[in-house]
C-alpha angles and dihedrals in degrees: 000000000000116000106210119218111196129188113200124186120215114256128231120337139201103259113217116169090197092059125069109259091237089064098050113120132209119283121232089265091050093050092047092050091049094047090050092051092046091057096050095078090222092131095043093128091062115121099167129044115189121186143182115250092243113115097239092052093046091051090051093048092045094055093047093043092051092054093046093041089234120132117228128231123216119220113188095204093061090079124129119271109295107259097161092119090073102023116198115001126190112253098260093049092043091054092052092051092043091054090052091047090061096035094051104035095166093053130080098230109210089339096306120142108273115257092235090054093047089048093051090049096051093044090051091052095048094045091049091057094043090053089069115103097238133129126231137048123305126222119199116195117201148108143317104246098044090039090056091048088052091049090051090052097051091041092051090237126142116251105276133147090230085081093056122116118261119271119283100043123237097112132129140193129196139211136178116257091219107070093356090251114171109238097190139349125240114324126180112252089247091067122077120244124262128221 
């Protein structure tokens, strides 16, 4: 029997430059998308929900967990890549720095956490949870950049932004716990899983 490991990114958020990014919550669109996914039953085999400590991820995990009757666990080290050196950046500037983050994974771009370090951190967190002797599927709820780094790792791809989720967030990929075989790449949360 295949144990499915899914990594879901939070969907759209309320952007507030005056609030630390880690404290941003889901927007109305983000909440609606998450509630819709939670009610599909697609993740009904899930027995563990593991989330980043960032507000938007917790809100996503909470809605899904409530529908599945599965409590969620917060793991601090599952946070998004550390961008505190720059703080909030307008979209155009953010995109330029994000492209460099992926293109130069061994470099701290503008003081951001290096991509290779963020990748090692998220792999360590995921592997720690998978090492538990528990049955059932696992849902990780997190963020786009570290999720893409995780996808690159389990797909045996080099770090490259071409493997990033589509804009807007709210995407997931899946792999099999046994053998770590990727079952499908990023899919929007409106589309059912494969495999």
